[in-house]
mmCIF file of the C-alpha atoms, coordinates in Angstrom:
data_MODEL
# 
_entry.id   MODEL 
# 
loop_
_atom_site.group_PDB 
_atom_site.id 
_atom_site.type_symbol 
_atom_site.label_atom_id 
_atom_site.label_alt_id 
_atom_site.label_comp_id 
_atom_site.label_asym_id 
_atom_site.label_entity_id 
_atom_site.label_seq_id 
_atom_site.pdbx_PDB_ins_code 
_atom_site.Cartn_x 
_atom_site.Cartn_y 
_atom_site.Cartn_z 
_atom_site.occupancy 
_atom_site.B_iso_or_equiv 
_atom_site.pdbx_formal_charge 
_atom_site.auth_seq_id 
_atom_site.auth_comp_id 
_atom_site.auth_asym_id 
_atom_site.auth_atom_id 
_atom_site.pdbx_PDB_model_num 
ATOM 1   C CA . MET A 1 1   ? 29.548  -2.180  -11.977 1.00 0.00 ? 1   MET A CA 1 
ATOM 2   C CA . LEU A 1 2   ? 29.618  1.526   -12.513 1.00 0.00 ? 2   LEU A CA 1 
ATOM 3   C CA . ASP A 1 3   ? 32.689  1.273   -14.808 1.00 0.00 ? 3   ASP A CA 1 
ATOM 4   C CA . THR A 1 4   ? 30.875  -1.397  -16.815 1.00 0.00 ? 4   THR A CA 1 
ATOM 5   C CA . ILE A 1 5   ? 27.736  0.765   -17.210 1.00 0.00 ? 5   ILE A CA 1 
ATOM 6   C CA . ILE A 1 6   ? 30.003  3.647   -18.446 1.00 0.00 ? 6   ILE A CA 1 
ATOM 7   C CA . ASN A 1 7   ? 31.839  1.405   -20.875 1.00 0.00 ? 7   ASN A CA 1 
ATOM 8   C CA . VAL A 1 8   ? 28.710  0.029   -22.479 1.00 0.00 ? 8   VAL A CA 1 
ATOM 9   C CA . LEU A 1 9   ? 27.135  3.324   -22.857 1.00 0.00 ? 9   LEU A CA 1 
ATOM 10  C CA . ARG A 1 10  ? 30.369  4.601   -24.544 1.00 0.00 ? 10  ARG A CA 1 
ATOM 11  C CA . GLU A 1 11  ? 30.225  1.658   -26.929 1.00 0.00 ? 11  GLU A CA 1 
ATOM 12  C CA . GLY A 1 12  ? 27.136  3.165   -28.500 1.00 0.00 ? 12  GLY A CA 1 
ATOM 13  C CA . TRP A 1 13  ? 24.549  1.435   -26.373 1.00 0.00 ? 13  TRP A CA 1 
ATOM 14  C CA . GLY A 1 14  ? 23.439  4.773   -24.960 1.00 0.00 ? 14  GLY A CA 1 
ATOM 15  C CA . TRP A 1 15  ? 22.087  5.808   -28.185 1.00 0.00 ? 15  TRP A CA 1 
ATOM 16  C CA . MET A 1 16  ? 20.189  2.603   -28.503 1.00 0.00 ? 16  MET A CA 1 
ATOM 17  C CA . PHE A 1 17  ? 18.576  3.193   -25.007 1.00 0.00 ? 17  PHE A CA 1 
ATOM 18  C CA . LEU A 1 18  ? 17.701  6.711   -25.793 1.00 0.00 ? 18  LEU A CA 1 
ATOM 19  C CA . ARG A 1 19  ? 15.816  5.498   -28.981 1.00 0.00 ? 19  ARG A CA 1 
ATOM 20  C CA . GLY A 1 20  ? 14.228  2.708   -26.798 1.00 0.00 ? 20  GLY A CA 1 
ATOM 21  C CA . ALA A 1 21  ? 13.256  5.444   -24.276 1.00 0.00 ? 21  ALA A CA 1 
ATOM 22  C CA . SER A 1 22  ? 11.544  7.587   -26.980 1.00 0.00 ? 22  SER A CA 1 
ATOM 23  C CA . MET A 1 23  ? 9.631   4.509   -28.316 1.00 0.00 ? 23  MET A CA 1 
ATOM 24  C CA . THR A 1 24  ? 8.637   3.628   -24.813 1.00 0.00 ? 24  THR A CA 1 
ATOM 25  C CA . LEU A 1 25  ? 7.253   7.189   -24.363 1.00 0.00 ? 25  LEU A CA 1 
ATOM 26  C CA . LEU A 1 26  ? 5.515   7.112   -27.735 1.00 0.00 ? 26  LEU A CA 1 
ATOM 27  C CA . ILE A 1 27  ? 3.710   3.940   -27.040 1.00 0.00 ? 27  ILE A CA 1 
ATOM 28  C CA . SER A 1 28  ? 2.814   5.093   -23.369 1.00 0.00 ? 28  SER A CA 1 
ATOM 29  C CA . VAL A 1 29  ? 1.532   8.494   -24.408 1.00 0.00 ? 29  VAL A CA 1 
ATOM 30  C CA . LEU A 1 30  ? -0.536  7.344   -27.443 1.00 0.00 ? 30  LEU A CA 1 
ATOM 31  C CA . GLY A 1 31  ? -1.800  4.330   -25.599 1.00 0.00 ? 31  GLY A CA 1 
ATOM 32  C CA . MET A 1 32  ? -2.671  6.441   -22.563 1.00 0.00 ? 32  MET A CA 1 
ATOM 33  C CA . PHE A 1 33  ? -4.439  8.931   -24.739 1.00 0.00 ? 33  PHE A CA 1 
ATOM 34  C CA . LEU A 1 34  ? -6.541  6.088   -26.436 1.00 0.00 ? 34  LEU A CA 1 
ATOM 35  C CA . GLY A 1 35  ? -7.245  4.805   -22.878 1.00 0.00 ? 35  GLY A CA 1 
ATOM 36  C CA . VAL A 1 36  ? -8.443  8.136   -21.739 1.00 0.00 ? 36  VAL A CA 1 
ATOM 37  C CA . VAL A 1 37  ? -10.813 8.417   -24.649 1.00 0.00 ? 37  VAL A CA 1 
ATOM 38  C CA . ILE A 1 38  ? -12.095 4.919   -23.919 1.00 0.00 ? 38  ILE A CA 1 
ATOM 39  C CA . GLY A 1 39  ? -12.361 5.716   -20.141 1.00 0.00 ? 39  GLY A CA 1 
ATOM 40  C CA . ILE A 1 40  ? -14.440 8.906   -20.527 1.00 0.00 ? 40  ILE A CA 1 
ATOM 41  C CA . SER A 1 41  ? -16.746 7.292   -23.262 1.00 0.00 ? 41  SER A CA 1 
ATOM 42  C CA . GLY A 1 42  ? -17.148 4.170   -21.136 1.00 0.00 ? 42  GLY A CA 1 
ATOM 43  C CA . ALA A 1 43  ? -17.704 6.165   -18.072 1.00 0.00 ? 43  ALA A CA 1 
ATOM 44  C CA . SER A 1 44  ? -20.353 8.467   -19.624 1.00 0.00 ? 44  SER A CA 1 
ATOM 45  C CA . LEU A 1 45  ? -22.129 5.152   -21.050 1.00 0.00 ? 45  LEU A CA 1 
ATOM 46  C CA . LYS A 1 46  ? -22.109 3.480   -17.692 1.00 0.00 ? 46  LYS A CA 1 
ATOM 47  C CA . ILE A 1 47  ? -23.757 6.457   -16.044 1.00 0.00 ? 47  ILE A CA 1 
ATOM 48  C CA . SER A 1 48  ? -26.347 7.512   -18.609 1.00 0.00 ? 48  SER A CA 1 
ATOM 49  C CA . ALA A 1 49  ? -26.734 4.669   -21.304 1.00 0.00 ? 49  ALA A CA 1 
ATOM 50  C CA . PRO A 1 50  ? -29.402 2.121   -21.506 1.00 0.00 ? 50  PRO A CA 1 
ATOM 51  C CA . ALA A 1 51  ? -28.828 -1.211  -19.508 1.00 0.00 ? 51  ALA A CA 1 
ATOM 52  C CA . PRO A 1 52  ? -27.736 -3.278  -22.508 1.00 0.00 ? 52  PRO A CA 1 
ATOM 53  C CA . VAL A 1 53  ? -24.912 -0.736  -23.270 1.00 0.00 ? 53  VAL A CA 1 
ATOM 54  C CA . LYS A 1 54  ? -23.911 -0.521  -19.593 1.00 0.00 ? 54  LYS A CA 1 
ATOM 55  C CA . ALA A 1 55  ? -23.618 -4.324  -19.633 1.00 0.00 ? 55  ALA A CA 1 
ATOM 56  C CA . LEU A 1 56  ? -21.234 -4.196  -22.746 1.00 0.00 ? 56  LEU A CA 1 
ATOM 57  C CA . VAL A 1 57  ? -19.031 -1.796  -21.158 1.00 0.00 ? 57  VAL A CA 1 
ATOM 58  C CA . THR A 1 58  ? -18.974 -3.683  -17.842 1.00 0.00 ? 58  THR A CA 1 
ATOM 59  C CA . ALA A 1 59  ? -18.261 -6.860  -19.942 1.00 0.00 ? 59  ALA A CA 1 
ATOM 60  C CA . TYR A 1 60  ? -15.327 -5.114  -21.677 1.00 0.00 ? 60  TYR A CA 1 
ATOM 61  C CA . THR A 1 61  ? -13.734 -3.807  -18.346 1.00 0.00 ? 61  THR A CA 1 
ATOM 62  C CA . THR A 1 62  ? -14.164 -7.154  -16.642 1.00 0.00 ? 62  THR A CA 1 
ATOM 63  C CA . ILE A 1 63  ? -12.702 -9.218  -19.536 1.00 0.00 ? 63  ILE A CA 1 
ATOM 64  C CA . VAL A 1 64  ? -9.794  -6.984  -20.177 1.00 0.00 ? 64  VAL A CA 1 
ATOM 65  C CA . ARG A 1 65  ? -8.899  -6.615  -16.497 1.00 0.00 ? 65  ARG A CA 1 
ATOM 66  C CA . SER A 1 66  ? -9.087  -10.326 -16.030 1.00 0.00 ? 66  SER A CA 1 
ATOM 67  C CA . ILE A 1 67  ? -6.791  -11.362 -18.852 1.00 0.00 ? 67  ILE A CA 1 
ATOM 68  C CA . PRO A 1 68  ? -2.945  -10.927 -18.318 1.00 0.00 ? 68  PRO A CA 1 
ATOM 69  C CA . GLU A 1 69  ? -1.436  -8.046  -20.176 1.00 0.00 ? 69  GLU A CA 1 
ATOM 70  C CA . LEU A 1 70  ? 0.904   -10.334 -22.064 1.00 0.00 ? 70  LEU A CA 1 
ATOM 71  C CA . LEU A 1 71  ? -2.002  -12.534 -23.283 1.00 0.00 ? 71  LEU A CA 1 
ATOM 72  C CA . ILE A 1 72  ? -3.863  -9.559  -24.646 1.00 0.00 ? 72  ILE A CA 1 
ATOM 73  C CA . ILE A 1 73  ? -0.651  -8.407  -26.500 1.00 0.00 ? 73  ILE A CA 1 
ATOM 74  C CA . TYR A 1 74  ? -0.335  -11.902 -28.079 1.00 0.00 ? 74  TYR A CA 1 
ATOM 75  C CA . LEU A 1 75  ? -4.013  -12.036 -28.950 1.00 0.00 ? 75  LEU A CA 1 
ATOM 76  C CA . LEU A 1 76  ? -3.851  -8.707  -30.873 1.00 0.00 ? 76  LEU A CA 1 
ATOM 77  C CA . PHE A 1 77  ? -0.447  -9.612  -32.545 1.00 0.00 ? 77  PHE A CA 1 
ATOM 78  C CA . PHE A 1 78  ? -1.312  -13.104 -33.839 1.00 0.00 ? 78  PHE A CA 1 
ATOM 79  C CA . GLY A 1 79  ? -4.938  -12.261 -34.314 1.00 0.00 ? 79  GLY A CA 1 
ATOM 80  C CA . THR A 1 80  ? -4.191  -9.585  -36.754 1.00 0.00 ? 80  THR A CA 1 
ATOM 81  C CA . THR A 1 81  ? -0.993  -10.627 -38.382 1.00 0.00 ? 81  THR A CA 1 
ATOM 82  C CA . ARG A 1 82  ? -2.705  -12.090 -41.505 1.00 0.00 ? 82  ARG A CA 1 
ATOM 83  C CA . LEU A 1 83  ? -4.684  -8.713  -41.926 1.00 0.00 ? 83  LEU A CA 1 
ATOM 84  C CA . ALA A 1 84  ? -1.431  -6.715  -41.397 1.00 0.00 ? 84  ALA A CA 1 
ATOM 85  C CA . ILE A 1 85  ? 0.301   -8.746  -44.112 1.00 0.00 ? 85  ILE A CA 1 
ATOM 86  C CA . ASP A 1 86  ? -2.434  -8.307  -46.593 1.00 0.00 ? 86  ASP A CA 1 
ATOM 87  C CA . ILE A 1 87  ? -2.460  -4.395  -45.826 1.00 0.00 ? 87  ILE A CA 1 
ATOM 88  C CA . SER A 1 88  ? 1.281   -4.256  -46.185 1.00 0.00 ? 88  SER A CA 1 
ATOM 89  C CA . ASP A 1 89  ? 1.129   -6.113  -49.572 1.00 0.00 ? 89  ASP A CA 1 
ATOM 90  C CA . TRP A 1 90  ? -1.805  -4.051  -50.821 1.00 0.00 ? 90  TRP A CA 1 
ATOM 91  C CA . PHE A 1 91  ? 0.007   -0.670  -50.159 1.00 0.00 ? 91  PHE A CA 1 
ATOM 92  C CA . ASP A 1 92  ? 3.372   -2.212  -51.159 1.00 0.00 ? 92  ASP A CA 1 
ATOM 93  C CA . GLN A 1 93  ? 4.982   -1.310  -47.673 1.00 0.00 ? 93  GLN A CA 1 
ATOM 94  C CA . PRO A 1 94  ? 6.904   -4.424  -46.609 1.00 0.00 ? 94  PRO A CA 1 
ATOM 95  C CA . ASP A 1 95  ? 8.679   -2.410  -43.818 1.00 0.00 ? 95  ASP A CA 1 
ATOM 96  C CA . PHE A 1 96  ? 5.209   -2.139  -42.171 1.00 0.00 ? 96  PHE A CA 1 
ATOM 97  C CA . MET A 1 97  ? 5.477   -5.551  -40.535 1.00 0.00 ? 97  MET A CA 1 
ATOM 98  C CA . ASP A 1 98  ? 8.804   -4.846  -39.049 1.00 0.00 ? 98  ASP A CA 1 
ATOM 99  C CA . HIS A 1 99  ? 7.955   -1.422  -37.525 1.00 0.00 ? 99  HIS A CA 1 
ATOM 100 C CA . GLY A 1 100 ? 4.513   -0.117  -37.974 1.00 0.00 ? 100 GLY A CA 1 
ATOM 101 C CA . PHE A 1 101 ? 2.635   -3.274  -37.106 1.00 0.00 ? 101 PHE A CA 1 
ATOM 102 C CA . PRO A 1 102 ? 4.332   -3.944  -33.697 1.00 0.00 ? 102 PRO A CA 1 
ATOM 103 C CA . LEU A 1 103 ? 3.911   -0.263  -32.875 1.00 0.00 ? 103 LEU A CA 1 
ATOM 104 C CA . SER A 1 104 ? 0.248   -0.309  -33.773 1.00 0.00 ? 104 SER A CA 1 
ATOM 105 C CA . VAL A 1 105 ? -0.250  -3.550  -31.665 1.00 0.00 ? 105 VAL A CA 1 
ATOM 106 C CA . GLY A 1 106 ? 1.553   -1.858  -28.696 1.00 0.00 ? 106 GLY A CA 1 
ATOM 107 C CA . ILE A 1 107 ? -0.439  1.253   -28.735 1.00 0.00 ? 107 ILE A CA 1 
ATOM 108 C CA . LEU A 1 108 ? -3.757  -0.648  -29.134 1.00 0.00 ? 108 LEU A CA 1 
ATOM 109 C CA . ALA A 1 109 ? -2.874  -3.027  -26.408 1.00 0.00 ? 109 ALA A CA 1 
ATOM 110 C CA . ILE A 1 110 ? -1.799  -0.321  -23.920 1.00 0.00 ? 110 ILE A CA 1 
ATOM 111 C CA . GLY A 1 111 ? -4.959  1.672   -24.936 1.00 0.00 ? 111 GLY A CA 1 
ATOM 112 C CA . LEU A 1 112 ? -7.352  -1.236  -24.214 1.00 0.00 ? 112 LEU A CA 1 
ATOM 113 C CA . ILE A 1 113 ? -5.672  -2.247  -21.035 1.00 0.00 ? 113 ILE A CA 1 
ATOM 114 C CA . SER A 1 114 ? -5.468  1.354   -19.658 1.00 0.00 ? 114 SER A CA 1 
ATOM 115 C CA . GLY A 1 115 ? -8.963  2.132   -20.952 1.00 0.00 ? 115 GLY A CA 1 
ATOM 116 C CA . SER A 1 116 ? -10.437 -0.839  -18.859 1.00 0.00 ? 116 SER A CA 1 
ATOM 117 C CA . TYR A 1 117 ? -9.106  0.833   -15.674 1.00 0.00 ? 117 TYR A CA 1 
ATOM 118 C CA . SER A 1 118 ? -9.887  4.414   -16.942 1.00 0.00 ? 118 SER A CA 1 
ATOM 119 C CA . VAL A 1 119 ? -13.509 3.798   -17.311 1.00 0.00 ? 119 VAL A CA 1 
ATOM 120 C CA . GLU A 1 120 ? -13.973 3.242   -13.477 1.00 0.00 ? 120 GLU A CA 1 
ATOM 121 C CA . VAL A 1 121 ? -11.585 6.183   -12.775 1.00 0.00 ? 121 VAL A CA 1 
ATOM 122 C CA . PHE A 1 122 ? -13.673 8.560   -14.819 1.00 0.00 ? 122 PHE A CA 1 
ATOM 123 C CA . ARG A 1 123 ? -16.966 7.222   -13.665 1.00 0.00 ? 123 ARG A CA 1 
ATOM 124 C CA . GLY A 1 124 ? -16.024 7.989   -10.198 1.00 0.00 ? 124 GLY A CA 1 
ATOM 125 C CA . ALA A 1 125 ? -14.797 11.423  -11.161 1.00 0.00 ? 125 ALA A CA 1 
ATOM 126 C CA . LEU A 1 126 ? -17.976 12.198  -12.845 1.00 0.00 ? 126 LEU A CA 1 
ATOM 127 C CA . LEU A 1 127 ? -20.117 10.979  -10.015 1.00 0.00 ? 127 LEU A CA 1 
ATOM 128 C CA . ALA A 1 128 ? -17.977 13.181  -7.560  1.00 0.00 ? 128 ALA A CA 1 
ATOM 129 C CA . ILE A 1 129 ? -19.166 16.284  -9.281  1.00 0.00 ? 129 ILE A CA 1 
ATOM 130 C CA . PRO A 1 130 ? -22.035 17.843  -7.185  1.00 0.00 ? 130 PRO A CA 1 
ATOM 131 C CA . ALA A 1 131 ? -25.268 17.520  -9.085  1.00 0.00 ? 131 ALA A CA 1 
ATOM 132 C CA . GLY A 1 132 ? -26.373 20.798  -7.728  1.00 0.00 ? 132 GLY A CA 1 
ATOM 133 C CA . GLN A 1 133 ? -23.779 22.637  -9.770  1.00 0.00 ? 133 GLN A CA 1 
ATOM 134 C CA . ILE A 1 134 ? -25.079 21.188  -13.058 1.00 0.00 ? 134 ILE A CA 1 
ATOM 135 C CA . GLU A 1 135 ? -28.629 22.057  -12.074 1.00 0.00 ? 135 GLU A CA 1 
ATOM 136 C CA . ALA A 1 136 ? -27.627 25.686  -11.133 1.00 0.00 ? 136 ALA A CA 1 
ATOM 137 C CA . ALA A 1 137 ? -25.648 26.107  -14.452 1.00 0.00 ? 137 ALA A CA 1 
ATOM 138 C CA . ARG A 1 138 ? -28.683 24.785  -16.337 1.00 0.00 ? 138 ARG A CA 1 
ATOM 139 C CA . ALA A 1 139 ? -30.989 27.260  -14.326 1.00 0.00 ? 139 ALA A CA 1 
ATOM 140 C CA . ILE A 1 140 ? -28.973 30.299  -15.217 1.00 0.00 ? 140 ILE A CA 1 
ATOM 141 C CA . GLY A 1 141 ? -29.184 29.378  -18.934 1.00 0.00 ? 141 GLY A CA 1 
ATOM 142 C CA . MET A 1 142 ? -25.732 27.785  -19.654 1.00 0.00 ? 142 MET A CA 1 
ATOM 143 C CA . THR A 1 143 ? -25.656 25.683  -22.829 1.00 0.00 ? 143 THR A CA 1 
ATOM 144 C CA . GLY A 1 144 ? -24.604 22.043  -22.688 1.00 0.00 ? 144 GLY A CA 1 
ATOM 145 C CA . TRP A 1 145 ? -21.315 22.929  -24.200 1.00 0.00 ? 145 TRP A CA 1 
ATOM 146 C CA . GLN A 1 146 ? -20.804 25.793  -21.536 1.00 0.00 ? 146 GLN A CA 1 
ATOM 147 C CA . ARG A 1 147 ? -21.596 23.307  -18.744 1.00 0.00 ? 147 ARG A CA 1 
ATOM 148 C CA . LEU A 1 148 ? -19.119 20.791  -20.076 1.00 0.00 ? 148 LEU A CA 1 
ATOM 149 C CA . ARG A 1 149 ? -16.237 23.148  -20.610 1.00 0.00 ? 149 ARG A CA 1 
ATOM 150 C CA . ARG A 1 150 ? -16.776 25.181  -17.421 1.00 0.00 ? 150 ARG A CA 1 
ATOM 151 C CA . ILE A 1 151 ? -18.047 22.874  -14.938 1.00 0.00 ? 151 ILE A CA 1 
ATOM 152 C CA . ILE A 1 152 ? -17.821 19.248  -15.858 1.00 0.00 ? 152 ILE A CA 1 
ATOM 153 C CA . LEU A 1 153 ? -14.378 18.747  -17.528 1.00 0.00 ? 153 LEU A CA 1 
ATOM 154 C CA . PRO A 1 154 ? -12.344 20.840  -15.096 1.00 0.00 ? 154 PRO A CA 1 
ATOM 155 C CA . GLN A 1 155 ? -13.657 19.019  -12.080 1.00 0.00 ? 155 GLN A CA 1 
ATOM 156 C CA . MET A 1 156 ? -13.684 15.589  -13.795 1.00 0.00 ? 156 MET A CA 1 
ATOM 157 C CA . PHE A 1 157 ? -9.991  15.939  -14.570 1.00 0.00 ? 157 PHE A CA 1 
ATOM 158 C CA . TRP A 1 158 ? -9.056  17.038  -11.146 1.00 0.00 ? 158 TRP A CA 1 
ATOM 159 C CA . TYR A 1 159 ? -11.105 14.221  -9.503  1.00 0.00 ? 159 TYR A CA 1 
ATOM 160 C CA . ALA A 1 160 ? -9.603  11.676  -11.988 1.00 0.00 ? 160 ALA A CA 1 
ATOM 161 C CA . LEU A 1 161 ? -5.960  12.683  -11.754 1.00 0.00 ? 161 LEU A CA 1 
ATOM 162 C CA . PRO A 1 162 ? -4.866  10.529  -8.786  1.00 0.00 ? 162 PRO A CA 1 
ATOM 163 C CA . GLY A 1 163 ? -6.435  7.352   -10.469 1.00 0.00 ? 163 GLY A CA 1 
ATOM 164 C CA . ALA A 1 164 ? -5.248  8.338   -13.817 1.00 0.00 ? 164 ALA A CA 1 
ATOM 165 C CA . ASN A 1 165 ? -1.658  8.700   -12.501 1.00 0.00 ? 165 ASN A CA 1 
ATOM 166 C CA . ASN A 1 166 ? -1.754  5.092   -11.313 1.00 0.00 ? 166 ASN A CA 1 
ATOM 167 C CA . VAL A 1 167 ? -3.077  3.965   -14.734 1.00 0.00 ? 167 VAL A CA 1 
ATOM 168 C CA . TRP A 1 168 ? -0.280  5.757   -16.353 1.00 0.00 ? 168 TRP A CA 1 
ATOM 169 C CA . GLN A 1 169 ? 2.359   4.304   -14.187 1.00 0.00 ? 169 GLN A CA 1 
ATOM 170 C CA . ASN A 1 170 ? 1.030   0.719   -15.033 1.00 0.00 ? 170 ASN A CA 1 
ATOM 171 C CA . ALA A 1 171 ? 0.859   1.673   -18.793 1.00 0.00 ? 171 ALA A CA 1 
ATOM 172 C CA . LEU A 1 172 ? 4.406   2.850   -18.642 1.00 0.00 ? 172 LEU A CA 1 
ATOM 173 C CA . LYS A 1 173 ? 5.511   -0.590  -17.197 1.00 0.00 ? 173 LYS A CA 1 
ATOM 174 C CA . ASP A 1 174 ? 3.293   -2.606  -19.469 1.00 0.00 ? 174 ASP A CA 1 
ATOM 175 C CA . THR A 1 175 ? 5.401   -1.240  -22.510 1.00 0.00 ? 175 THR A CA 1 
ATOM 176 C CA . ALA A 1 176 ? 8.200   -3.628  -21.510 1.00 0.00 ? 176 ALA A CA 1 
ATOM 177 C CA . LEU A 1 177 ? 5.893   -6.478  -22.531 1.00 0.00 ? 177 LEU A CA 1 
ATOM 178 C CA . ILE A 1 178 ? 5.776   -5.106  -26.117 1.00 0.00 ? 178 ILE A CA 1 
ATOM 179 C CA . SER A 1 179 ? 9.280   -6.084  -26.526 1.00 0.00 ? 179 SER A CA 1 
ATOM 180 C CA . LEU A 1 180 ? 8.154   -9.583  -27.032 1.00 0.00 ? 180 LEU A CA 1 
ATOM 181 C CA . VAL A 1 181 ? 6.616   -8.827  -30.452 1.00 0.00 ? 181 VAL A CA 1 
ATOM 182 C CA . GLY A 1 182 ? 9.832   -7.254  -31.769 1.00 0.00 ? 182 GLY A CA 1 
ATOM 183 C CA . LEU A 1 183 ? 9.406   -3.545  -31.111 1.00 0.00 ? 183 LEU A CA 1 
ATOM 184 C CA . VAL A 1 184 ? 12.666  -2.020  -29.817 1.00 0.00 ? 184 VAL A CA 1 
ATOM 185 C CA . GLU A 1 185 ? 11.865  0.011   -26.615 1.00 0.00 ? 185 GLU A CA 1 
ATOM 186 C CA . ILE A 1 186 ? 13.681  0.103   -23.298 1.00 0.00 ? 186 ILE A CA 1 
ATOM 187 C CA . MET A 1 187 ? 13.320  -3.427  -22.430 1.00 0.00 ? 187 MET A CA 1 
ATOM 188 C CA . ARG A 1 188 ? 14.183  -4.722  -25.879 1.00 0.00 ? 188 ARG A CA 1 
ATOM 189 C CA . ALA A 1 189 ? 17.252  -2.610  -26.087 1.00 0.00 ? 189 ALA A CA 1 
ATOM 190 C CA . ALA A 1 190 ? 18.325  -4.120  -22.757 1.00 0.00 ? 190 ALA A CA 1 
ATOM 191 C CA . VAL A 1 191 ? 17.745  -7.660  -24.013 1.00 0.00 ? 191 VAL A CA 1 
ATOM 192 C CA . LEU A 1 192 ? 19.734  -7.008  -27.139 1.00 0.00 ? 192 LEU A CA 1 
ATOM 193 C CA . GLY A 1 193 ? 22.579  -5.174  -25.375 1.00 0.00 ? 193 GLY A CA 1 
ATOM 194 C CA . ALA A 1 194 ? 22.732  -8.035  -22.801 1.00 0.00 ? 194 ALA A CA 1 
ATOM 195 C CA . ALA A 1 195 ? 23.163  -10.561 -25.628 1.00 0.00 ? 195 ALA A CA 1 
ATOM 196 C CA . LYS A 1 196 ? 25.697  -8.502  -27.488 1.00 0.00 ? 196 LYS A CA 1 
ATOM 197 C CA . THR A 1 197 ? 27.865  -7.358  -24.619 1.00 0.00 ? 197 THR A CA 1 
ATOM 198 C CA . ARG A 1 198 ? 27.269  -10.350 -22.189 1.00 0.00 ? 198 ARG A CA 1 
ATOM 199 C CA . GLU A 1 199 ? 26.746  -7.685  -19.519 1.00 0.00 ? 199 GLU A CA 1 
ATOM 200 C CA . PRO A 1 200 ? 23.089  -8.355  -18.508 1.00 0.00 ? 200 PRO A CA 1 
ATOM 201 C CA . MET A 1 201 ? 23.353  -6.800  -15.079 1.00 0.00 ? 201 MET A CA 1 
ATOM 202 C CA . ALA A 1 202 ? 24.600  -3.613  -16.509 1.00 0.00 ? 202 ALA A CA 1 
ATOM 203 C CA . MET A 1 203 ? 21.926  -3.531  -19.281 1.00 0.00 ? 203 MET A CA 1 
ATOM 204 C CA . TYR A 1 204 ? 19.002  -4.148  -17.047 1.00 0.00 ? 204 TYR A CA 1 
ATOM 205 C CA . LEU A 1 205 ? 20.228  -1.590  -14.454 1.00 0.00 ? 205 LEU A CA 1 
ATOM 206 C CA . ILE A 1 206 ? 20.221  1.001   -17.252 1.00 0.00 ? 206 ILE A CA 1 
ATOM 207 C CA . ALA A 1 207 ? 16.720  -0.067  -18.250 1.00 0.00 ? 207 ALA A CA 1 
ATOM 208 C CA . GLY A 1 208 ? 15.496  0.056   -14.650 1.00 0.00 ? 208 GLY A CA 1 
ATOM 209 C CA . ALA A 1 209 ? 17.027  3.539   -14.267 1.00 0.00 ? 209 ALA A CA 1 
ATOM 210 C CA . LEU A 1 210 ? 15.412  4.883   -17.448 1.00 0.00 ? 210 LEU A CA 1 
ATOM 211 C CA . PHE A 1 211 ? 11.919  3.525   -16.339 1.00 0.00 ? 211 PHE A CA 1 
ATOM 212 C CA . PHE A 1 212 ? 12.467  5.058   -12.824 1.00 0.00 ? 212 PHE A CA 1 
ATOM 213 C CA . LEU A 1 213 ? 13.446  8.328   -14.465 1.00 0.00 ? 213 LEU A CA 1 
ATOM 214 C CA . ILE A 1 214 ? 10.466  8.517   -16.643 1.00 0.00 ? 214 ILE A CA 1 
ATOM 215 C CA . GLY A 1 215 ? 8.193   7.564   -13.952 1.00 0.00 ? 215 GLY A CA 1 
ATOM 216 C CA . VAL A 1 216 ? 9.453   10.143  -11.458 1.00 0.00 ? 216 VAL A CA 1 
ATOM 217 C CA . LEU A 1 217 ? 9.225   13.003  -14.064 1.00 0.00 ? 217 LEU A CA 1 
ATOM 218 C CA . SER A 1 218 ? 5.759   12.033  -15.097 1.00 0.00 ? 218 SER A CA 1 
ATOM 219 C CA . GLN A 1 219 ? 4.703   11.813  -11.287 1.00 0.00 ? 219 GLN A CA 1 
ATOM 220 C CA . GLY A 1 220 ? 5.883   15.435  -11.120 1.00 0.00 ? 220 GLY A CA 1 
ATOM 221 C CA . LEU A 1 221 ? 3.814   16.398  -14.232 1.00 0.00 ? 221 LEU A CA 1 
ATOM 222 C CA . PHE A 1 222 ? 0.751   14.812  -12.579 1.00 0.00 ? 222 PHE A CA 1 
ATOM 223 C CA . VAL A 1 223 ? 1.334   16.852  -9.382  1.00 0.00 ? 223 VAL A CA 1 
ATOM 224 C CA . VAL A 1 224 ? 1.614   20.064  -11.483 1.00 0.00 ? 224 VAL A CA 1 
ATOM 225 C CA . ALA A 1 225 ? -1.711  19.072  -13.364 1.00 0.00 ? 225 ALA A CA 1 
ATOM 226 C CA . GLU A 1 226 ? -3.469  18.350  -10.032 1.00 0.00 ? 226 GLU A CA 1 
ATOM 227 C CA . ARG A 1 227 ? -2.519  21.951  -8.836  1.00 0.00 ? 227 ARG A CA 1 
ATOM 228 C CA . TYR A 1 228 ? -3.623  23.377  -11.994 1.00 0.00 ? 228 TYR A CA 1 
ATOM 229 C CA . TYR A 1 229 ? -7.094  21.825  -12.253 1.00 0.00 ? 229 TYR A CA 1 
ATOM 230 C CA . GLY A 1 230 ? -7.529  22.049  -8.619  1.00 0.00 ? 230 GLY A CA 1 
ATOM 231 C CA . ARG A 1 231 ? -7.331  25.858  -8.516  1.00 0.00 ? 231 ARG A CA 1 
ATOM 232 C CA . GLY A 1 232 ? -10.228 26.770  -6.117  1.00 0.00 ? 232 GLY A CA 1 
ATOM 233 C CA . MET A 1 233 ? -11.320 23.147  -5.770  1.00 0.00 ? 233 MET A CA 1 
ATOM 234 C CA . ARG A 1 234 ? -9.929  22.291  -2.407  1.00 0.00 ? 234 ARG A CA 1 
ATOM 235 C CA . ALA A 1 235 ? -11.553 25.320  -0.861  1.00 0.00 ? 235 ALA A CA 1 
ATOM 236 C CA . LYS A 1 236 ? -14.951 24.008  -2.233  1.00 0.00 ? 236 LYS A CA 1 
ATOM 237 C CA . SER A 1 237 ? -14.295 20.465  -1.060  1.00 0.00 ? 237 SER A CA 1 
# 
């Protein structure tokens, strides 16, 4: 099997997998970024917004978390195809439907899915910050921006990192579903390679190894981030 893997990599499929890995990272990072924005915004609304707004945020998290990820991707893809065609025709960009549209659907889908879980992650992180610290900062004359930058954000990110790590790992794996709308990421590269070389086991082992490698490296980055944001926090807790 090792010889087979080396042979298919030498035949040019290694570059295909590298391009697929870069696309997987692009979708994951941008989708996760969107999810974090949604998560922080939704968490803030669930804590301080009026009851109707809280109900809307709860409805969003409940619906998205209850629907299979693949179905969300299909709903976004087929629900916006007509609009995407009109936009590509309007701007005279026919290539948009082959590359830009699947990429946009992938980022939006990962963002919505990760955001639905991130809302509760960041809500728990915000609630974990001792209220006395906020009151003390207000009492000594700190502005709202100073309280946010020096007290709230550093602690919020530290408390949220373990949960955000789980959301990231799930988002990374969910990118494999984007292959079903035609975007060439790791899983799509493996499918194409398996059909072309008739070596499906080798191709899927390479895909699994790439996902594993990205997951392990990103896990290390989260550990570093937790240590960075946790400076002085463990002693306080």
